[in-house]
Structure formats: structure tokens, C-alpha cells
C-alpha positions, 0 to 999 in steps of 0.5 A: 534833959536838964537846963535850957535848950539851944534852939536854932532856926535856919531860914532862907529870907530875912522875914521868914523867921518871923513869918514861918516860926515866930510863935515857936521862937517866942515860946522858946524865948519865953521859956528861957531857951537860947534862940539863934536865927540864921538867915541865909540870904540878904532878901533884897532881890526877892523881898524888897518890893519897892526897890524891885518895882522901881528897877523893873520899870527902868527907874533907879533903885530906891536905895543902893543894895548895901543900904537896902540889905542893912535896912532889911537886917535892921527890920528883922532884928527889931521884929525878932527882938519883940519876940524875945530873940536877940541872936540873929546871924546874917549869911548874906548870900544872894537871893536872886537864885538860891542854890545848894552850894558848898559855900552855903553848906559850909557857912551854915555848918560853921553856925551849927558848930558854934551854937551846937543846938539841941533843936533845929528848925528849917523850911520844909525841904520838899516844899513845892512852891518855894525852891529857895526855901527848899534849897536852904533847908537841904543845905542845912541838912547837908551842913549837919554832918559837916558841922560835927566834923573836927575842922568845924568844931571849935570846942568838943561837945560830947554829943552830936547836934542837933538832937532833933530837926523840925 
């Protein structure tokens, strides 16, 4: 293949791209590949531990939810920038209970159709411990065929995408 690759990682929670694929993303960014990260959920319900602990004890939230979401997104953008990744997209679905829905599948399909990646990295769709991770991966797998449909394609690619899923 000539030229650089377009690599997309689709993860469930904001920190997952760094925790689960950071080294791979850094390698591709260093090679000059175009790297896009798509984060399905805002992560505040399951991964904002200070906020969750305060609420579980009957206290007030440390910050309001929208501020917590913006703070979490800023953290991830900053962390991915260190790895050489600048294209970060947040779908902002709730992470209280992640499920494969038509809304999630279509939101992912829109991102796939826009970027048209050569390589797609996902959570393991049969992971036993992280149902949210599993459902985000299954939603992404369902989104692949949808993204290749005319209603999602804003520009013809001349190829199906992605070429490879990991």
C-alpha cells in the first residue's frame, strides 16, 4: 500500500484509548499515519471516582455532570496529544449502562464513513469482564457494514473500509 494509513480506534470510555491501545497509537502517529480516536461514552458515571464516591455517600457531586464530562475529555485530549494523536471524537453516550443501540451503531457508522480507516482497533467483542467494552466493540462491528452504505458515505472511497479490524 502506498502512503500513510488511516487508523481508527473505537473505545468505550475516555481513558481506554490510552490504557488499551496507547503504544499502538503512538507507533502509528510516529510513522505518520493519520490516527483517529472515537470515544463512545462520556465516562463520568463509571470512571469519575471522586464524583461517584461523593454521590454514593449522599453528598453533593464534586462538579456538575457537564463540567465533569468536559474535564474528562480535556484529560484524554491532553494524554493522547503526548502520544501524537490530535483527532479525538467524543460521542458522549451515557456509560451508566452501555448497550448496543441503533443510536450508538449509527453514531459510530458516521465516524467510520467520514474517516474511512484502513485499520480499525476495538475492544475484544467477547471480553468477559467488561460488558461495556464488549457492547461498544459489537456496536462498532455492526457499524462497519452500515458505514459502507450510501446514506452514510459523503464521498465515494472506491473501497470497502476498514480493510482490517483488530
